[in-house]
Backbone as ProteinMPNN parsed JSONL, in Angstrom:
{"seq_chain_A": "MKITMDEIVNSVILHLSERHEVPLSEVQVELLWDEEQGFSAEAWVQGRSRFLVEANLKESIMRYALNEYQIRVYPSQITLELNEELEEIQANIEQ", "coords_chain_A": {"N_chain_A": [[-17.315, 47.838, 25.677], [-20.8, 48.137, 25.677], [-23.356, 50.292, 24.634], [-26.748, 50.734, 25.034], [-29.72, 51.259, 22.983], [-31.643, 52.723, 24.432], [-29.97, 54.004, 26.271], [-28.47, 55.585, 24.533], [-30.446, 57.32, 23.561], [-31.124, 58.541, 26.014], [-28.664, 59.785, 26.525], [-28.558, 61.738, 24.525], [-30.822, 63.251, 25.167], [-30.102, 64.212, 27.742], [-27.805, 65.68, 27.06], [-28.801, 67.654, 25.215], [-30.679, 68.91, 26.835], [-29.065, 70.046, 28.803], [-27.438, 71.708, 27.207], [-29.281, 73.52, 26.084], [-30.463, 74.508, 28.244], [-32.951, 73.595, 29.354], [-35.72, 71.805, 30.871], [-35.519, 68.198, 31.27], [-37.87, 66.98, 30.454], [-38.698, 68.492, 28.341], [-37.454, 67.677, 26.08], [-37.347, 65.531, 23.33], [-36.437, 62.565, 21.567], [-35.683, 60.821, 18.581], [-34.08, 58.127, 17.262], [-32.417, 57.474, 14.164], [-31.777, 55.6, 11.157], [-30.5, 55.165, 7.962], [-29.608, 53.942, 4.673], [-28.371, 55.881, 3.065], [-27.944, 58.252, 4.645], [-26.861, 57.268, 6.983], [-26.297, 56.997, 10.505], [-28.386, 58.952, 12.549], [-30.395, 61.458, 14.207], [-33.579, 62.748, 15.123], [-34.518, 65.444, 16.983], [-36.554, 67.081, 19.383], [-36.709, 70.086, 20.922], [-38.276, 71.771, 23.287], [-40.442, 71.714, 21.537], [-39.329, 72.528, 19.115], [-37.865, 71.374, 16.175], [-34.857, 69.558, 15.609], [-32.108, 68.374, 13.729], [-29.832, 65.811, 14.107], [-26.563, 64.711, 13.415], [-24.304, 61.879, 12.988], [-21.905, 62.603, 14.313], [-22.85, 64.349, 16.285], [-24.316, 62.563, 17.839], [-22.266, 60.914, 18.793], [-20.861, 62.779, 20.337], [-22.713, 63.237, 22.385], [-22.793, 60.656, 23.502], [-20.154, 60.448, 24.413], [-20.12, 62.348, 26.505], [-22.053, 61.225, 28.144], [-20.878, 58.746, 28.841], [-18.743, 59.673, 30.361], [-20.065, 61.048, 32.473], [-21.846, 59.086, 33.541], [-20.407, 56.654, 33.755], [-17.848, 57.352, 34.412], [-15.842, 57.271, 32.5], [-13.541, 58.304, 30.153], [-13.934, 58.843, 26.817], [-13.225, 58.927, 23.288], [-14.311, 60.196, 20.081], [-13.34, 58.457, 18.082], [-13.297, 56.031, 19.346], [-15.854, 55.165, 19.48], [-18.335, 53.255, 17.988], [-21.147, 53.143, 16.059], [-23.854, 50.93, 15.554], [-26.256, 48.958, 13.788], [-28.368, 46.784, 15.234], [-29.849, 44.204, 13.994], [-31.253, 41.986, 14.91], [-32.328, 42.762, 17.411], [-33.553, 44.975, 16.534], [-32.6, 47.612, 16.929], [-30.526, 50.519, 17.491], [-27.181, 50.509, 18.527], [-24.285, 51.342, 20.507], [-20.861, 50.733, 20.396], [-18.127, 50.882, 22.537], [-14.749, 51.143, 22.433], [-12.166, 50.288, 24.648]], "CA_chain_A": [[-18.503, 48.266, 26.392], [-21.91, 48.363, 24.762], [-24.377, 51.249, 25.065], [-28.023, 50.364, 24.416], [-30.487, 52.311, 22.313], [-32.227, 53.583, 25.467], [-28.911, 54.851, 26.817], [-28.128, 56.594, 23.517], [-31.527, 58.322, 23.614], [-30.93, 59.294, 27.259], [-27.483, 60.641, 26.408], [-28.919, 62.882, 23.69], [-31.746, 64.078, 25.955], [-29.318, 64.901, 28.767], [-26.919, 66.643, 26.396], [-29.574, 68.781, 24.685], [-31.28, 69.602, 27.972], [-28.01, 70.856, 29.403], [-27.003, 72.732, 26.238], [-30.311, 74.531, 25.839], [-30.95, 74.917, 29.563], [-34.378, 73.292, 29.46], [-35.953, 70.565, 31.62], [-35.452, 66.959, 30.5], [-39.195, 66.688, 29.901], [-38.907, 69.332, 27.152], [-36.633, 67.14, 25.001], [-37.722, 64.225, 22.8], [-35.443, 62.13, 20.588], [-35.926, 59.606, 17.798], [-32.883, 57.72, 16.526], [-32.708, 57.106, 12.778], [-30.721, 55.01, 10.346], [-30.817, 54.758, 6.587], [-28.394, 53.607, 3.922], [-27.726, 57.078, 2.516], [-27.55, 59.208, 5.68], [-26.199, 56.61, 8.11], [-26.942, 57.183, 11.8], [-28.755, 60.326, 12.856], [-31.525, 61.535, 15.126], [-34.39, 63.956, 15.113], [-34.797, 65.82, 18.369], [-37.434, 68.224, 19.577], [-36.392, 70.803, 22.151], [-39.4, 72.687, 23.493], [-41.271, 71.695, 20.34], [-38.584, 72.892, 17.901], [-37.171, 70.213, 15.625], [-33.431, 69.651, 15.286], [-31.583, 67.163, 13.111], [-28.495, 65.526, 14.618], [-25.797, 63.759, 12.622], [-23.564, 60.897, 13.779], [-20.939, 63.279, 15.184], [-23.603, 64.847, 17.437], [-24.64, 61.402, 18.67], [-21.03, 60.51, 19.467], [-20.58, 63.786, 21.362], [-23.615, 62.947, 23.5], [-22.344, 59.402, 24.112], [-18.917, 60.755, 25.135], [-20.492, 63.028, 27.756], [-22.802, 60.25, 28.94], [-19.906, 57.787, 29.378], [-17.979, 60.359, 31.405], [-20.934, 61.345, 33.618], [-22.479, 57.895, 34.114], [-19.471, 55.559, 33.992], [-16.543, 57.943, 34.713], [-14.921, 56.797, 31.467], [-13.299, 59.298, 29.103], [-13.8, 58.222, 25.499], [-13.089, 59.837, 22.159], [-15.178, 59.771, 18.974], [-12.755, 57.337, 17.342], [-13.525, 54.804, 20.107], [-17.288, 54.862, 19.441], [-18.857, 52.739, 16.73], [-22.59, 52.918, 16.076], [-24.235, 49.79, 14.714], [-27.662, 48.572, 13.763], [-28.558, 45.398, 15.648], [-31.079, 43.822, 13.304], [-31.987, 41.037, 15.752], [-33.071, 43.522, 18.413], [-34.149, 46.115, 15.834], [-32.23, 48.848, 17.599], [-29.187, 51.071, 17.291], [-26.33, 50.379, 19.699], [-22.945, 51.929, 20.372], [-19.749, 50.002, 21.0], [-17.025, 51.757, 22.958], [-13.49, 50.437, 22.633], [-11.427, 50.882, 25.766]], "C_chain_A": [[-19.596, 48.566, 25.374], [-22.92, 49.311, 25.4], [-25.664, 50.918, 24.307], [-28.694, 51.557, 23.759], [-31.108, 53.273, 23.339], [-31.182, 54.521, 26.066], [-28.479, 55.925, 25.821], [-29.173, 57.701, 23.527], [-31.366, 59.182, 24.867], [-29.743, 60.239, 27.163], [-27.79, 61.894, 25.592], [-29.857, 63.819, 24.46], [-30.983, 64.875, 27.013], [-28.45, 65.999, 28.166], [-27.69, 67.876, 25.904], [-30.231, 69.59, 25.799], [-30.274, 70.545, 28.622], [-27.602, 72.006, 28.483], [-27.991, 73.868, 26.08], [-30.98, 75.012, 27.122], [-32.469, 74.79, 29.674], [-34.542, 72.016, 30.287], [-35.893, 69.342, 30.698], [-36.777, 66.649, 29.811], [-39.505, 67.484, 28.637], [-38.118, 68.831, 25.946], [-37.149, 65.746, 24.626], [-36.736, 63.87, 21.692], [-35.912, 60.86, 19.89], [-34.661, 59.303, 17.006], [-33.275, 57.201, 15.156], [-31.503, 56.424, 12.146], [-31.272, 54.78, 8.959], [-29.512, 54.625, 5.809], [-27.655, 54.832, 3.403], [-27.167, 58.005, 3.591], [-26.752, 58.576, 6.819], [-26.997, 56.837, 9.386], [-27.197, 58.659, 12.036], [-29.896, 60.289, 13.869], [-32.297, 62.806, 14.833], [-34.745, 64.223, 16.561], [-35.714, 67.033, 18.373], [-37.112, 68.817, 20.933], [-37.435, 71.907, 22.288], [-40.221, 72.831, 22.213], [-40.57, 72.062, 19.045], [-37.734, 71.715, 17.449], [-35.711, 70.53, 15.316], [-33.01, 68.311, 14.695], [-30.152, 66.984, 13.581], [-27.819, 64.475, 13.745], [-24.997, 62.852, 13.558], [-22.574, 61.546, 14.742], [-21.625, 63.84, 16.433], [-23.957, 63.71, 18.398], [-23.404, 60.955, 19.458], [-20.649, 61.492, 20.572], [-21.441, 63.543, 22.602], [-23.184, 61.69, 24.242], [-21.064, 59.623, 24.92], [-19.222, 61.381, 26.496], [-21.202, 62.068, 28.705], [-21.838, 59.254, 29.59], [-19.097, 58.416, 30.509], [-18.834, 60.562, 32.651], [-21.471, 60.095, 34.306], [-21.496, 56.805, 34.512], [-18.062, 56.034, 34.369], [-15.466, 57.403, 33.779], [-14.776, 57.893, 30.414], [-13.082, 58.551, 27.794], [-13.729, 59.304, 24.431], [-13.95, 59.317, 21.012], [-14.651, 58.559, 18.216], [-12.953, 55.994, 18.05], [-14.983, 54.337, 20.037], [-17.686, 54.404, 18.046], [-20.351, 52.502, 16.902], [-22.911, 51.761, 15.143], [-25.731, 49.54, 14.83], [-27.736, 47.099, 14.114], [-29.908, 44.952, 15.087], [-31.905, 42.821, 14.102], [-32.885, 41.759, 16.744], [-33.829, 44.701, 17.812], [-33.876, 47.421, 16.578], [-30.805, 49.252, 17.26], [-28.432, 50.941, 18.606], [-25.002, 51.057, 19.429], [-21.95, 51.018, 21.078], [-18.652, 50.999, 21.329], [-15.81, 50.884, 23.202], [-12.736, 51.107, 23.758], [-9.982, 50.491, 25.729]], "O_chain_A": [[-19.34, 49.176, 24.336], [-23.29, 49.148, 26.563], [-25.661, 50.834, 23.079], [-28.294, 52.705, 23.951], [-31.101, 54.487, 23.139], [-31.468, 55.687, 26.335], [-28.159, 57.046, 26.215], [-28.83, 58.883, 23.503], [-31.459, 60.407, 24.796], [-29.8, 61.364, 27.659], [-27.334, 62.986, 25.931], [-29.7, 65.039, 24.408], [-31.197, 66.079, 27.159], [-28.37, 67.106, 28.699], [-27.277, 69.009, 26.153], [-30.325, 70.814, 25.712], [-30.591, 71.689, 28.946], [-27.44, 73.141, 28.931], [-27.605, 75.031, 25.958], [-31.923, 75.803, 27.097], [-33.169, 75.736, 30.036], [-33.603, 71.227, 30.394], [-36.179, 69.436, 29.505], [-36.793, 66.112, 28.704], [-40.47, 67.181, 27.936], [-38.108, 69.482, 24.901], [-37.36, 64.896, 25.491], [-36.256, 64.743, 20.969], [-36.461, 59.952, 20.514], [-34.22, 60.109, 16.185], [-34.32, 56.572, 14.992], [-30.362, 56.644, 12.551], [-32.377, 54.263, 8.796], [-28.463, 55.12, 6.223], [-26.428, 54.816, 3.313], [-26.043, 58.492, 3.466], [-26.044, 59.277, 7.542], [-28.227, 56.866, 9.358], [-26.347, 59.506, 11.764], [-30.305, 59.221, 14.325], [-31.746, 63.801, 14.362], [-35.215, 63.337, 17.274], [-35.655, 67.888, 17.49], [-37.222, 68.15, 21.961], [-37.466, 72.853, 21.501], [-40.641, 73.93, 21.852], [-41.157, 71.922, 17.972], [-36.984, 71.134, 18.233], [-35.376, 71.611, 14.832], [-33.491, 67.255, 15.106], [-29.341, 67.904, 13.467], [-28.431, 63.472, 13.381], [-25.013, 63.038, 14.774], [-22.422, 61.084, 15.873], [-21.048, 63.812, 17.52], [-23.903, 63.875, 19.616], [-23.495, 60.656, 20.648], [-20.167, 61.081, 21.628], [-20.956, 63.632, 23.729], [-23.205, 61.657, 25.472], [-20.907, 59.047, 25.996], [-18.649, 60.987, 27.512], [-20.979, 62.096, 29.915], [-21.976, 58.953, 30.775], [-18.801, 57.755, 31.505], [-18.386, 60.281, 33.762], [-21.543, 60.054, 35.535], [-21.718, 56.103, 35.498], [-17.179, 55.212, 34.617], [-14.343, 57.116, 34.194], [-15.768, 58.354, 29.85], [-12.169, 57.734, 27.673], [-14.127, 60.448, 24.654], [-14.282, 58.133, 20.972], [-15.432, 57.724, 17.759], [-12.796, 54.94, 17.434], [-15.305, 53.237, 20.486], [-17.409, 55.077, 17.053], [-20.771, 51.751, 17.782], [-22.316, 51.628, 14.074], [-26.368, 49.869, 15.831], [-27.226, 46.256, 13.377], [-30.964, 45.278, 15.63], [-33.13, 42.805, 13.986], [-34.056, 41.414, 16.901], [-34.639, 45.342, 18.482], [-34.779, 48.221, 16.823], [-29.995, 48.443, 16.807], [-28.976, 51.227, 19.673], [-24.636, 51.314, 18.282], [-22.172, 50.59, 22.21], [-18.294, 51.846, 20.511], [-15.824, 50.001, 24.059], [-12.666, 52.334, 23.828], [-9.209, 50.9, 26.595]]}, "name": "protein", "num_of_chains": 1, "seq": "MKITMDEIVNSVILHLSERHEVPLSEVQVELLWDEEQGFSAEAWVQGRSRFLVEANLKESIMRYALNEYQIRVYPSQITLELNEELEEIQANIEQ"}
């Protein structure tokens, strides 16, 4: 199963909104990738910046897969990848 960049962003927004008990409109997310840090994201919750590492992204994807697709996945089943053709980050979920 493949999760698109938009779905990853949505998963992080939903997760942070729920965790911090704020409206979805109060959360913004930008996914990042670089050779040294790997996959990460910068998120703003009510204007306050937070830095998320790959493990945080996988946690959000796990919750999203359960809520949206009724599929229970574990971090070891999720692989983040950079799709250079589409210029976006995607997640593969092994089932």
